GUBATOR-187721 format. One line per 4 residues: number of its first residue (from 0); their letters; for each residue x, y, z of C-alpha. Coordinates in Angstrom, 3 decimals, always signed. Example, Ala and Ser with C-alpha at 12.3 -4.5 7.8 and 13.67 -1.06 7.14 Angstrom:
// residues 2
0	as	+12.300 -4.500 +7.800; +13.670 -1.060 +7.140
// end
This chain:
// residues 722
0	mipf	+98.913 +133.084 +50.080; +102.435 +132.983 +48.455; +102.166 +133.918 +44.887; +103.600 +131.205 +42.492
4	tlln	+105.775 +133.821 +40.385; +109.180 +133.611 +38.458; +112.047 +135.186 +40.426; +112.690 +138.685 +38.974
8	ekeh	+116.165 +139.555 +38.358; +116.852 +141.481 +41.542; +115.726 +138.623 +43.847; +118.233 +136.149 +41.485
12	lllq	+120.964 +138.766 +42.444; +120.036 +138.656 +46.078; +120.210 +134.720 +46.037; +123.283 +134.306 +43.895
16	shyy	+125.758 +133.762 +46.790; +123.229 +131.153 +48.180; +123.104 +129.501 +44.901; +126.764 +129.260 +44.597
20	eadk	+127.071 +127.274 +47.902; +124.129 +125.340 +47.351; +125.647 +124.205 +44.065; +128.650 +122.678 +46.161
24	lmmw	+126.486 +120.947 +48.582; +124.743 +119.567 +45.505; +127.764 +118.069 +43.945; +128.391 +116.325 +47.132
28	ilii	+125.008 +114.735 +47.037; +125.381 +113.867 +43.240; +128.757 +112.245 +44.323; +127.012 +110.333 +46.849
32	havv	+124.440 +109.316 +44.702; +126.979 +108.044 +42.501; +128.616 +105.784 +44.993; +125.184 +104.444 +45.894
36	avfv	+124.794 +103.380 +42.192; +128.015 +101.592 +41.549; +128.463 +99.864 +45.154; +124.943 +99.499 +46.589
40	tsry	+122.228 +99.323 +44.068; +124.026 +97.339 +41.816; +124.265 +94.379 +44.190; +120.805 +93.191 +44.231
44	ydty	+120.259 +92.213 +40.428; +124.111 +92.254 +39.189; +123.793 +95.488 +37.446; +127.429 +96.978 +38.381
48	wlgv	+127.932 +97.999 +34.572; +124.691 +99.897 +34.658; +125.670 +101.729 +37.667; +129.106 +102.646 +36.631
52	agsa	+128.030 +103.598 +33.153; +125.216 +106.010 +34.374; +127.180 +107.175 +37.209; +129.901 +107.880 +34.909
56	vfma	+127.665 +109.876 +32.366; +125.951 +111.720 +34.892; +128.932 +112.860 +37.121; +131.034 +113.848 +33.872
60	lcga	+128.144 +116.143 +32.732; +127.251 +117.626 +36.149; +131.167 +117.981 +36.836; +131.642 +119.962 +33.750
64	afml	+128.576 +122.229 +34.422; +129.768 +122.765 +37.975; +133.182 +124.053 +36.715; +131.610 +126.172 +33.980
68	lrgt	+128.335 +127.059 +35.293; +128.361 +127.070 +38.897; +125.921 +129.607 +40.306; +123.629 +129.648 +37.444
72	lwfr	+120.192 +128.530 +36.555; +121.861 +126.132 +33.904; +123.647 +124.153 +36.627; +120.731 +124.158 +38.924
76	siaa	+118.666 +122.696 +36.006; +121.178 +120.126 +35.163; +121.732 +119.155 +38.720; +117.825 +118.780 +39.040
80	vaim	+117.478 +116.665 +36.079; +120.718 +114.432 +36.983; +119.032 +113.811 +40.444; +115.955 +112.450 +38.832
84	lfsa	+118.234 +110.492 +36.283; +119.821 +108.761 +39.400; +116.195 +107.970 +40.638; +115.615 +106.421 +37.175
88	lyiq	+118.813 +104.834 +37.445; +118.247 +103.120 +40.852; +114.618 +102.006 +39.473; +116.221 +100.306 +36.556
92	qhlg	+118.800 +98.598 +38.467; +116.212 +97.329 +40.959; +114.038 +96.195 +37.778; +111.190 +98.373 +38.719
96	riev	+110.533 +97.464 +42.301; +107.906 +100.016 +43.718; +110.176 +100.759 +47.150; +112.919 +102.259 +44.847
100	hfhv	+110.243 +104.876 +43.304; +110.218 +106.571 +46.468; +113.473 +108.021 +45.866; +111.760 +110.209 +43.160
104	figl	+110.038 +112.143 +46.115; +113.280 +112.266 +48.125; +114.935 +113.530 +45.053; +112.262 +116.289 +44.614
108	ailt	+112.844 +117.086 +48.327; +116.580 +117.564 +47.945; +115.863 +120.128 +45.412; +114.448 +122.264 +48.129
112	iykd	+117.945 +123.527 +49.084; +117.676 +125.659 +46.163; +115.308 +128.786 +46.828; +114.257 +128.648 +43.119
116	ilpm	+111.035 +126.613 +41.639; +112.355 +126.234 +38.260; +114.840 +123.409 +39.030; +111.718 +121.705 +40.717
120	fmaa	+109.568 +122.094 +37.494; +112.309 +120.693 +35.234; +113.022 +117.743 +37.672; +109.278 +116.954 +37.886
124	aail	+108.979 +117.009 +33.956; +112.150 +114.958 +33.492; +111.072 +112.087 +35.833; +107.481 +112.308 +34.123
128	aqqi	+109.446 +112.039 +30.900; +111.338 +109.178 +32.114; +108.561 +107.179 +33.136; +106.405 +107.532 +30.052
132	lcnw	+109.339 +106.565 +27.917; +110.447 +103.318 +30.062; +106.873 +102.506 +30.196; +106.876 +102.208 +26.454
136	mqsi	+109.914 +100.546 +26.307; +109.000 +97.767 +28.742; +105.617 +97.570 +26.956; +107.462 +96.389 +23.588
140	qiaf	+110.280 +94.571 +25.820; +113.190 +96.570 +25.036; +116.459 +95.359 +27.018; +119.823 +96.742 +28.037
144	gytp	+121.963 +93.651 +27.357; +120.519 +91.199 +29.534; +118.606 +93.444 +31.787; +115.038 +94.313 +30.439
148	vmvf	+113.842 +97.775 +30.992; +111.376 +97.964 +33.752; +109.858 +101.024 +35.120; +107.112 +99.064 +37.472
152	sygc	+108.079 +95.488 +38.671; +104.280 +94.688 +38.606; +104.015 +95.560 +34.836; +103.109 +98.319 +32.612
156	giey	+100.412 +100.817 +31.560; +99.683 +104.279 +31.136; +97.305 +104.273 +34.013; +100.750 +103.309 +36.248
160	vilh	+102.007 +106.478 +34.878; +99.386 +108.648 +35.224; +99.030 +107.507 +38.798; +102.987 +108.017 +39.675
164	gvmv	+102.617 +111.216 +37.741; +99.699 +112.890 +39.760; +101.831 +112.244 +43.128; +104.895 +113.515 +41.550
168	iaea	+102.925 +116.552 +40.684; +101.200 +116.793 +43.819; +104.511 +116.690 +45.891; +106.015 +119.373 +43.408
172	ivlt	+103.156 +121.701 +43.914; +103.643 +121.262 +47.633; +107.348 +121.744 +47.359; +106.928 +124.565 +45.237
176	yiik	+104.977 +126.447 +47.827; +107.706 +125.665 +50.422; +110.448 +126.890 +47.967; +108.443 +130.171 +47.163
180	natr	+107.724 +130.977 +50.908; +111.285 +129.963 +52.047; +112.585 +132.299 +48.961; +110.608 +135.224 +50.110
184	qfie	+111.858 +135.050 +53.605; +115.223 +134.522 +52.699; +115.143 +137.515 +50.419; +113.665 +139.619 +53.380
188	virt	+116.202 +138.686 +55.371; +119.003 +139.489 +52.535; +117.498 +142.887 +52.169; +117.051 +143.812 +55.767
192	qeal	+120.558 +142.987 +56.255; +121.728 +145.022 +53.324; +119.586 +147.759 +54.557; +121.148 +147.409 +58.060
196	dnsn	+124.528 +147.502 +56.321; +123.834 +150.565 +54.439; +122.601 +152.147 +57.436; +125.765 +150.977 +59.221
200	kqln	+127.771 +152.617 +56.352; +125.880 +155.521 +56.468; +126.422 +155.994 +60.208; +130.040 +155.403 +59.777
204	rfni	+130.531 +157.919 +56.995; +128.568 +160.256 +59.209; +130.575 +159.571 +62.291; +133.823 +160.207 +60.102
208	tlee	+132.395 +163.423 +58.522; +131.232 +164.357 +61.997; +134.458 +163.949 +63.620; +136.239 +165.890 +60.647
212	evrs	+133.709 +168.511 +60.803; +134.210 +169.097 +64.877; +138.032 +169.027 +64.267; +137.588 +171.527 +61.556
216	rtge	+134.984 +173.724 +63.820; +137.584 +173.807 +66.646; +140.135 +175.161 +64.504; +137.801 +177.701 +63.061
220	leta	+136.757 +178.827 +66.600; +140.323 +179.027 +67.864; +141.059 +181.459 +64.896; +137.929 +183.061 +65.526
224	lhkq	+138.524 +184.340 +68.955; +140.119 +187.626 +67.306; +137.409 +187.649 +64.613; +134.006 +188.540 +66.172
228	iema	+131.896 +188.812 +62.917; +133.547 +185.551 +61.428; +132.858 +183.933 +64.837; +129.046 +184.944 +64.643
232	edlk	+128.732 +183.734 +61.206; +129.992 +180.461 +62.023; +127.748 +180.187 +65.256; +124.609 +180.939 +63.167
236	take	+125.957 +178.194 +60.573; +126.251 +175.632 +63.366; +122.849 +176.477 +64.827; +121.039 +175.921 +61.462
240	eavs	+122.671 +172.615 +61.063; +121.665 +171.683 +64.652; +118.132 +172.785 +64.268; +117.986 +170.809 +60.903
244	anql	+119.233 +167.582 +62.761; +116.617 +168.121 +65.238; +113.738 +168.703 +62.733; +114.889 +165.084 +61.068
248	ksef	+114.901 +163.493 +64.606; +111.405 +165.105 +65.225; +109.978 +163.838 +62.016; +110.942 +160.669 +62.615
252	lanm	+109.580 +160.329 +66.370; +106.289 +161.919 +64.876; +105.973 +159.259 +62.154; +106.444 +156.445 +64.698
256	shei	+103.670 +157.960 +67.151; +100.752 +155.922 +65.629; +102.742 +152.514 +66.250; +103.902 +153.500 +69.719
260	rtpl	+100.082 +153.943 +70.590; +98.375 +151.154 +69.314; +99.175 +148.561 +72.103; +97.427 +150.994 +74.373
264	navi	+94.257 +150.892 +72.593; +93.785 +147.216 +73.528; +94.365 +147.901 +76.971; +91.567 +150.647 +77.303
268	gfse	+88.976 +148.847 +75.132; +89.340 +145.529 +76.831; +89.337 +147.365 +80.375; +86.121 +148.946 +79.142
272	lleq	+84.677 +145.392 +78.016; +85.732 +143.535 +81.407; +83.800 +146.545 +83.116; +80.762 +144.958 +81.750
276	evke	+81.506 +141.423 +83.306; +83.099 +142.167 +86.644; +80.670 +143.202 +89.461; +82.789 +142.879 +92.818
280	pkqv	+83.528 +146.533 +93.949; +87.434 +146.238 +94.687; +87.673 +144.768 +91.260; +85.947 +147.015 +89.507
284	qylh	+88.057 +149.950 +91.250; +91.268 +147.926 +89.850; +89.789 +147.956 +86.321; +89.241 +151.731 +86.560
288	aikn	+92.726 +152.133 +87.711; +94.039 +150.026 +84.655; +91.861 +151.923 +82.236; +92.677 +155.280 +83.821
292	ggkt	+96.338 +154.361 +83.819; +96.160 +153.387 +80.049; +94.700 +156.701 +79.412; +97.533 +158.408 +81.582
296	llsl	+100.333 +156.414 +79.904; +98.791 +157.294 +76.593; +98.999 +161.044 +77.535; +102.505 +160.599 +78.606
300	inni	+103.833 +159.021 +75.572; +102.021 +161.670 +73.669; +104.060 +164.277 +76.009; +107.279 +162.674 +74.793
304	ldls	+106.360 +162.740 +71.017; +104.473 +166.155 +70.899; +107.347 +168.286 +71.119; +108.893 +166.825 +68.136
308	kies	+105.745 +166.755 +66.337; +105.395 +170.634 +67.003; +108.987 +171.493 +66.069; +108.659 +169.403 +62.808
312	ghmk	+105.074 +170.991 +61.938; +103.084 +167.497 +62.178; +100.939 +168.673 +64.960; +97.454 +169.404 +64.062
316	velh	+94.683 +170.672 +66.122; +91.540 +168.084 +66.008; +88.653 +169.797 +67.195; +85.807 +167.607 +68.631
320	plhl	+82.619 +168.227 +70.622; +83.353 +168.345 +74.182; +81.093 +168.238 +77.120; +83.058 +170.237 +79.299
324	kpfl	+81.670 +169.626 +82.818; +81.987 +166.061 +82.844; +85.443 +166.449 +81.397; +86.661 +168.353 +83.914
328	reim	+85.099 +166.252 +86.613; +86.987 +163.326 +84.901; +90.223 +165.468 +85.128; +89.740 +166.254 +88.907
332	tmfi	+88.965 +162.817 +89.840; +92.403 +161.639 +88.596; +93.999 +163.907 +91.044; +91.893 +163.690 +94.357
336	epgk	+93.783 +160.583 +95.450; +97.266 +161.832 +94.946; +96.139 +165.106 +96.763; +94.694 +163.225 +99.435
340	kkgl	+97.968 +161.473 +100.123; +99.740 +164.759 +100.566; +97.049 +166.181 +102.794; +95.978 +168.699 +100.310
344	eisc	+92.898 +170.173 +99.281; +91.995 +169.650 +95.908; +89.269 +171.473 +94.427; +87.423 +172.943 +91.108
348	kvae	+85.428 +175.897 +90.669; +83.360 +176.619 +87.656; +81.722 +179.725 +86.341; +77.829 +179.440 +86.262
352	nlpe	+78.128 +180.940 +82.678; +80.419 +178.177 +81.231; +78.858 +176.366 +78.392; +78.072 +172.636 +78.302
356	wiia	+79.396 +171.839 +75.207; +82.332 +173.366 +73.221; +84.246 +172.515 +69.945; +87.890 +171.792 +71.113
360	deir	+90.854 +169.337 +70.942; +89.963 +167.702 +74.205; +93.221 +165.586 +74.009; +95.453 +168.667 +73.912
364	irqi	+93.482 +170.387 +76.717; +93.661 +167.282 +78.836; +97.181 +167.006 +78.175; +97.513 +170.773 +79.375
368	lfnl	+95.659 +170.609 +82.398; +97.019 +167.150 +83.661; +100.507 +168.580 +83.290; +99.631 +172.061 +84.936
372	isna	+97.579 +170.223 +88.011; +100.257 +167.364 +88.202; +102.897 +170.095 +88.728; +100.850 +172.102 +91.506
376	ikft	+100.436 +168.908 +93.351; +104.173 +168.031 +92.860; +105.472 +171.431 +94.027; +102.863 +171.982 +96.971
380	akgs	+103.901 +170.335 +100.200; +100.713 +171.698 +102.188; +97.472 +173.955 +101.356; +95.568 +173.517 +98.335
384	vtln	+95.551 +173.241 +94.488; +92.324 +174.736 +92.905; +91.368 +174.944 +89.077; +89.051 +177.900 +88.375
388	vssv	+87.260 +177.395 +84.932; +85.526 +180.635 +83.185; +84.408 +181.795 +80.038; +84.536 +185.386 +78.570
392	psak	+82.179 +186.240 +75.791; +83.577 +187.190 +72.521; +81.854 +189.848 +70.020; +81.232 +187.283 +67.718
396	egii	+78.064 +185.123 +68.631; +78.572 +181.550 +69.979; +82.455 +182.389 +70.322; +84.085 +182.665 +74.012
400	dlvf	+87.490 +182.526 +75.369; +87.908 +179.761 +77.681; +89.985 +180.429 +80.824; +91.510 +177.730 +83.106
404	tikd	+93.424 +178.961 +86.233; +95.658 +176.527 +88.457; +96.452 +178.111 +91.806; +98.567 +176.378 +94.445
408	tgig	+100.353 +177.364 +97.694; +103.584 +175.492 +96.764; +107.139 +176.686 +96.688; +106.697 +179.231 +93.958
412	itpk	+108.974 +180.516 +91.401; +111.750 +183.144 +91.213; +110.976 +186.104 +88.832; +114.365 +185.089 +87.098
416	nqmk	+113.074 +181.524 +86.779; +109.825 +182.655 +85.576; +111.258 +184.187 +82.425; +112.816 +180.751 +81.133
420	ifda	+110.602 +178.230 +82.976; +108.756 +177.547 +79.392; +112.042 +176.704 +77.598; +112.545 +173.048 +76.861
424	fvqn	+114.671 +171.219 +79.297; +114.745 +174.140 +81.645; +113.837 +173.350 +85.514; +112.962 +175.697 +88.502
428	egqd	+116.664 +176.896 +89.524; +117.611 +175.418 +92.923; +114.731 +172.736 +92.306; +115.797 +169.117 +93.840
432	srqy	+115.674 +166.866 +90.800; +115.966 +163.781 +92.961; +112.701 +164.959 +94.842; +110.674 +166.328 +92.078
436	ggtg	+112.142 +164.448 +89.047; +110.877 +165.557 +85.461; +112.698 +166.272 +82.401; +111.941 +170.177 +81.914
440	lgla	+109.733 +169.355 +78.886; +106.191 +169.620 +80.389; +105.624 +173.361 +80.430; +107.303 +173.950 +77.159
444	icrk	+105.054 +171.344 +75.382; +102.014 +172.758 +77.186; +102.532 +176.428 +76.022; +103.393 +175.098 +72.446
448	laql	+100.209 +173.402 +72.406; +98.182 +176.277 +73.808; +99.702 +178.609 +71.182; +98.667 +175.903 +68.471
452	mdgd	+94.904 +176.301 +69.579; +95.050 +179.960 +69.327; +95.785 +180.319 +73.092; +98.815 +180.841 +75.517
456	itls	+99.979 +180.180 +79.187; +100.855 +182.888 +81.395; +102.411 +182.550 +85.191; +102.374 +184.554 +88.187
460	srln	+104.106 +183.338 +91.263; +105.949 +184.381 +94.204; +108.794 +182.618 +96.155; +107.427 +180.124 +99.069
464	egse	+103.653 +181.600 +98.525; +102.649 +179.620 +95.485; +102.092 +179.921 +91.791; +99.151 +180.578 +89.431
468	ftlk	+99.301 +179.389 +85.797; +96.508 +180.572 +83.506; +95.524 +178.625 +80.331; +93.469 +181.112 +78.047
472	lani	+91.980 +179.855 +74.822; +90.417 +182.224 +72.514; +87.776 +181.826 +69.719; +86.217 +178.701 +71.327
476	eise	+83.186 +177.431 +69.567; +79.965 +176.763 +71.592; +78.403 +173.587 +70.220; +76.049 +170.812 +70.832
480	alfv	+77.444 +167.145 +70.621; +77.883 +165.397 +67.326; +78.063 +161.968 +68.966; +76.084 +160.511 +71.508
484	egee	+77.523 +160.804 +75.216; +79.881 +158.021 +76.047; +78.196 +157.209 +79.480; +76.566 +153.849 +80.090
488	tfgk	+73.048 +154.211 +79.098; +72.365 +150.140 +79.376; +72.794 +147.319 +81.834; +69.880 +147.229 +84.131
492	ntvl	+67.988 +149.185 +81.474; +68.018 +146.309 +78.896; +68.224 +146.678 +75.090; +66.803 +143.634 +73.127
496	fspa	+67.709 +143.644 +69.570; +65.977 +141.541 +67.143; +68.056 +139.015 +65.694; +70.536 +140.635 +62.892
500	kili	+73.301 +139.800 +60.790; +76.333 +142.247 +61.104; +79.596 +142.319 +59.129; +82.773 +143.680 +61.100
504	vddi	+85.358 +145.070 +58.627; +88.949 +146.041 +60.098; +92.510 +144.970 +59.316; +93.326 +144.730 +62.880
508	aenr	+92.542 +141.550 +64.626; +92.230 +143.213 +68.021; +89.760 +145.693 +66.889; +87.621 +142.938 +65.325
512	lllr	+87.629 +141.079 +68.692; +86.699 +144.123 +70.620; +83.562 +144.669 +68.625; +82.641 +141.168 +68.866
516	eflh	+83.113 +141.110 +72.450; +80.931 +144.337 +72.626; +78.063 +142.727 +70.635; +78.119 +138.954 +71.431
520	efgf	+75.700 +139.379 +74.401; +72.749 +140.767 +72.150; +72.525 +137.661 +70.173; +73.598 +139.241 +66.479
524	klee	+75.347 +136.871 +63.839; +78.709 +138.305 +63.332; +80.988 +137.902 +60.623; +84.371 +139.335 +59.928
528	aidg	+86.404 +140.848 +56.708; +89.899 +142.105 +57.000; +89.561 +144.669 +54.459; +87.245 +146.405 +51.880
532	leat	+88.096 +144.082 +48.910; +87.273 +140.903 +51.221; +83.993 +142.741 +52.403; +82.562 +143.677 +49.281
536	emir	+82.986 +139.801 +48.009; +80.972 +139.037 +51.176; +78.266 +141.450 +50.791; +78.085 +140.228 +46.907
540	eeny	+77.164 +136.785 +48.144; +75.677 +137.339 +51.542; +72.947 +139.696 +52.957; +73.532 +142.032 +56.088
544	dlil	+71.432 +144.037 +58.067; +74.234 +146.265 +59.049; +78.048 +146.970 +58.311; +80.741 +148.245 +60.883
548	mdir	+83.452 +149.428 +58.445; +87.042 +150.839 +59.251; +88.484 +153.838 +57.176; +92.268 +152.940 +56.522
552	mprm	+92.954 +149.169 +55.330; +95.082 +147.802 +52.876; +93.906 +146.703 +49.181; +90.585 +148.638 +49.645
556	dgle	+89.999 +151.252 +52.232; +86.601 +152.080 +53.792; +85.740 +154.903 +51.613; +86.427 +152.995 +48.470
560	airf	+84.344 +149.979 +49.814; +81.284 +152.340 +50.373; +81.476 +153.596 +46.965; +81.735 +150.184 +45.582
564	irdt	+78.845 +149.041 +47.670; +76.457 +151.728 +46.754; +77.512 +152.250 +43.123; +78.631 +148.764 +41.634
568	ldid	+76.559 +146.236 +44.123; +73.815 +149.127 +43.916; +72.801 +148.399 +47.647; +71.370 +151.443 +49.340
572	tvpv	+69.430 +149.880 +51.828; +71.839 +148.506 +54.433; +73.464 +150.986 +56.833; +77.130 +151.120 +56.885
576	iavt	+78.759 +152.638 +59.907; +82.372 +154.080 +59.897; +84.687 +153.177 +62.827; +87.780 +155.279 +62.766
580	asvm	+90.484 +156.545 +64.740; +91.511 +159.470 +62.843; +88.403 +161.925 +62.033; +89.295 +165.518 +61.779
584	kedy	+86.321 +168.012 +62.126; +86.671 +168.956 +58.466; +86.137 +165.344 +57.441; +82.894 +165.003 +59.348
588	ehll	+80.781 +166.140 +56.654; +82.551 +163.968 +53.695; +82.192 +160.724 +55.886; +78.527 +161.586 +56.837
592	nafd	+77.703 +161.963 +53.335; +79.293 +158.755 +52.523; +78.244 +156.669 +55.677; +75.186 +156.187 +57.586
596	giie	+76.923 +157.339 +60.956; +80.366 +157.643 +62.444; +81.885 +155.873 +65.523; +85.278 +157.097 +66.681
600	kpvn	+87.957 +154.726 +68.327; +88.530 +153.909 +70.930; +85.182 +152.422 +70.604; +82.863 +153.161 +73.567
604	ksll	+80.385 +150.178 +74.217; +77.639 +152.411 +75.127; +78.043 +154.591 +71.875; +78.127 +151.579 +69.579
608	vstl	+74.868 +150.198 +71.117; +73.181 +153.604 +70.982; +74.293 +153.711 +67.220; +72.968 +150.435 +66.395
612	qrfl	+69.878 +151.329 +67.958; +69.122 +153.928 +65.418; +69.298 +151.429 +62.667; +68.348 +147.916 +63.979
616	phtq	+64.702 +146.890 +65.460; +64.951 +146.777 +69.189; +62.919 +147.239 +72.518; +64.203 +148.482 +75.788
620	ieqt	+63.129 +147.292 +79.121; +63.576 +149.805 +81.663; +63.758 +149.322 +85.485; +63.598 +151.978 +88.149
624	eeee	+65.888 +151.829 +91.146; +63.037 +151.050 +93.362; +61.941 +148.183 +91.171; +65.452 +146.783 +90.922
628	slfa	+65.832 +146.955 +94.704; +62.414 +145.566 +95.294; +63.106 +142.846 +93.033; +66.394 +141.966 +94.737
632	assl	+64.820 +142.197 +98.104; +61.695 +139.836 +97.121; +64.529 +137.064 +96.313; +65.874 +137.359 +100.044
636	sqeq	+64.605 +134.890 +102.639; +62.947 +136.073 +106.112; +65.959 +135.629 +107.876; +67.900 +137.920 +105.346
640	qerl	+65.281 +140.477 +105.316; +65.407 +140.796 +109.034; +69.405 +140.925 +108.986; +69.076 +143.613 +106.560
644	knsl	+66.692 +145.849 +108.774; +69.219 +145.237 +111.489; +72.239 +146.130 +109.702; +70.434 +149.332 +108.493
648	adfg	+69.437 +150.332 +112.101; +72.933 +149.950 +113.044; +74.213 +152.343 +110.593; +71.713 +154.701 +111.626
652	krie	+73.004 +154.712 +115.132; +76.504 +155.787 +114.062; +75.292 +158.835 +112.040; +74.928 +161.295 +114.953
656	gile	+78.476 +160.415 +116.141; +80.109 +160.990 +112.779; +78.371 +164.234 +112.456; +79.383 +165.552 +115.702
660	sgdi	+83.111 +164.418 +115.372; +83.324 +165.837 +111.970; +85.948 +163.306 +110.973; +85.891 +162.608 +107.194
664	elae	+87.731 +159.189 +107.570; +84.721 +157.964 +109.876; +82.364 +159.108 +107.250; +84.467 +157.358 +104.400
668	kfae	+84.559 +153.982 +106.499; +80.640 +154.444 +107.105; +80.412 +154.419 +103.419; +82.515 +151.560 +102.641
672	ellq	+80.736 +149.224 +105.132; +77.484 +150.376 +103.674; +78.691 +149.786 +100.307; +79.716 +146.259 +101.115
676	tgse	+76.307 +145.688 +102.661; +74.365 +146.968 +99.809; +76.579 +144.452 +97.485; +75.873 +141.638 +99.812
680	fdla	+72.164 +141.988 +99.356; +72.464 +143.172 +95.630; +70.191 +146.190 +96.321; +71.137 +148.889 +93.835
684	aivk	+69.754 +151.756 +95.933; +71.989 +151.409 +98.907; +74.904 +150.963 +96.617; +74.157 +153.957 +94.717
688	yasa	+73.841 +155.988 +98.068; +77.016 +154.466 +99.538; +79.150 +154.940 +96.233; +78.198 +158.758 +96.192
692	lked	+78.680 +159.368 +99.705; +82.389 +157.694 +99.441; +83.073 +159.651 +96.224; +82.062 +162.822 +98.156
696	cesf	+84.546 +161.586 +101.153; +87.430 +161.172 +98.736; +86.557 +164.587 +97.093; +86.831 +166.095 +100.445
700	nigs	+83.223 +167.723 +99.577; +82.190 +168.342 +103.276; +78.841 +169.854 +102.381; +77.827 +167.007 +100.561
704	vens	+78.861 +164.383 +103.078; +76.812 +166.164 +105.865; +73.708 +166.370 +103.352; +73.945 +162.600 +102.754
708	lqey	+74.619 +161.441 +106.304; +71.652 +163.758 +107.471; +69.015 +161.978 +104.935; +70.212 +158.561 +105.857
712	pkyq	+67.249 +157.932 +108.224; +64.883 +158.862 +105.364; +66.675 +156.287 +103.030; +66.733 +153.931 +105.965
716	kkws	+63.335 +153.755 +106.555; +62.423 +153.474 +102.771; +65.034 +150.649 +102.488; +63.415 +148.831 +105.423
720	qi	+60.165 +148.936 +104.027; +61.185 +147.144 +100.692
// end
């Protein structure tokens, strides 16, 4: 809501130019009113003398004020009163006819040309005073010459004045709100323009200064050709200035990173939400592509910003629990299809002693591996790309050195280029930029990120034989998961919650919508608040079973809100879960002491539901895979069951031929057709088998493909007996 406050001095200064022009327009409006009073409204009741006299007085006063007080509040107030006096004049000329009273509201509306509420108040007060005075004069039958004073043609009385006054006040309030809103918008435009003008002036001054400095430096360098010491000093100064300018640019980009990444949060979050709704396999693949593309785009944007953030000193390592093996599978899955298209063998080898969970910066490690593996595939025309992951025990218990080695059989790098390949904006010499693209930033960012995490990247390569990049991260802590694993744990295993009332608190509408969509299927009563202040007011009035609270919000943030709830409202029994996008490791203990739980953004539906299960009454109905298949099969007709058995038998006849040929494409086609059959009959066991087989084919996991095909007769027999 726009607050009804008087304009401050600075706002008056910003509006002064507007007032000056608006006063000119107002004078023309008053002149038109005078002409109407003399030549139009006077004709009906022969009140020319009243129109001439009134108009002359009003215009003389306004004309003098215009010449002496133009652009000031005095003139605006005089003009506002004059408009209302013309309304009173018209009413008197028409002996109080009710139709003429509408001019009062027209006059008030005219005053909106001023982005100032005081003239509106002055006009409203003036017309109310006129109504009261003329009503009294009408009641005692006072006349101007032969013309009686009449404010209302149908009689007089204080009740008429009150009714008319209420309508005037109501319109004044509405118009005041409009004026105030327009004033704020006008001021914002003016200030924005002023800021832009100031920026342009500063830029012009900078350009002038820069041109002068360039000319000066050119002269200095020409003179310094014979003075080596002076030239070295000048170059040092120029370098420092360039570094300073680059840091300013980097600081600006770093501060903008949050705003640039924000839209991708909705893409990733709602893609995950749609995964629960879409069942058709091809559409599910499309959704996976959208979600993975969003994550990839987020990583690429981070690549652009990270170099600047590192140089400006804003880059921080954020340590979180990381489930290492699923993380590696996810990384490699992204590169199977690109490698397959180039005919490359993409593989990942993990040492047996690799821990399940570590404490590390997942985003930065993902960023480095994504860049290194992408480069390996890009620069390898044939052969293979292999990721080897191992750990080296440290002298300190629970600490390891983590080693990632990416080896390819690509074009290789010459010893000369190996010395500078990690410099920013440097590419492999002789590299065809039209073929391979790139900016030369990737490896520079990777090395800086590795060093930021107490590690480094080394290179071993021979021209035309391939390259081997090694990422070594020292002092990695072995840990258990702090948060619940983000894999789906429900769906066919149904979670049934008891009725509950949940309050969602977040200042971003998309985040609130995402949580509502995640939770609507469970039958909760959901309410929303846009910040901690609104939430505390709602909690004071209503009882909630659970609260999902964002941390960073305007007016009152999440930490202030939880303190108010616990201390001021004395509510200790309602669980409050923190939902935040920026939780550093050192903040965990602080947040866990304040809140009952933590959910990190982007919000994962499985994690959200698992967290709610800790605090809300629920039951979980589990179905085994065979029960699901049996349930689906029991709903098939006799004809459908017979057709299913025949289809499975036909698939079985193809097994021997596929195994003998060793053709991975035939195996993949077999898996796709079997997956379609499982989906057609809604049999989860068949779908699961076919999906796993298809994934092994896409990964070129020959051993797993052969084992799955050899076991098909056993599965066929089981499925045929359902």
